[in-house]
N, C-alpha and C positions, 0 to 999 in steps of 0.2 A: 594082811594077806600073806599067803605063802609065796616065797620067791622061788621060781623054778628055772632050771637051765633052759636056754633056747635050743630047740631041736633043729639042728642044721645038718642032719645026715651023719657023716663020719666025724665031723668037727664039732666040738661043743660051743664054738664061737664063730662069728662071721664078721667080716669087715663091713662097716656101715658109714654112711654120711648122714648125719642128723642135722636138720635145720630146725631151730627152736627159738622161741622168744625168751630173752633173758630178763631177769629182774636187774635193774641198775639204778644208780642214783640219778634223780631227775634234776637235781640242783647241786651246785658246788659252793654255794654261799646263800645267805639270806636274800630273798627276792620276792617280788609281788607274785601272787598266785597265778596271774595271767602270763607270767614269764616262764612257768614250769615247762620243761621238755615233755611233750606228750607222745613223741614218736616211739614206736616199738623198736627194740634192739634185737635184730636177728643174728643169731650165732650159728656158725657152721662147725660142727664137731666131727672129726674123722677119727674113728677108732674101731674097737672090737665090741660088738654087742654080746655081752656075756650072760645077762639075765634080763628078765622083764617080769613085772607083776602088774596088777590092774592099775596101779598109780604111777609107776616109774619105768624108764628104760635105764639100764646100767651099762655104761659104755666105758671100757678100759682104754687107756692110752697105749699100754703095752701088754703083750701076752707072750709068755714063754711056753711054746708048744710042748717042749720036753717035760716040764714039771707041771704044767697046767696053771701056774701062778700068774696073777695079773698085777698091774700097778696103775696108780692114778685113776681110780674109777670115779666117773662122774655120774651122779644120780639125777636124771632129768625128769621132771614131772610131766606125765603124759599130756595134760591139758596144754602145755607149752610147746609140744612137738608139732611142727608144721609138716615135716616129712622125715621119713627114715627109709633109706634105700641103699643098695650096694653102690660103692663108688664105681664110676665108669670112666671111659676114656675122656669124657667131657668134664671130669672133676678138676676144679682149679687147684693146682699144686703150688701156687705162689712162685717164689724164686727157685724152687727145686724142679719145676716141671717144664 
């Protein structure tokens, strides 16, 4: 599919908080099948939504407004996305907030 820029008015990108299910290792050694981790791993990604297509969200860690360049772009499969919303005052900022 064609990847298109996100239309956010004046800005070509917007800040987002994406919660999504990650693929992760279910074992760290040989083990019985009944001992395999079956829990979902929920990841919270805070960044700049720069593009989307029918299969993925493209979230950049950094965006240079002057040049329009981005860095560290994560391509998240849409079926794994639980939510995608603007970060708000209740966003957990860890040790920085």
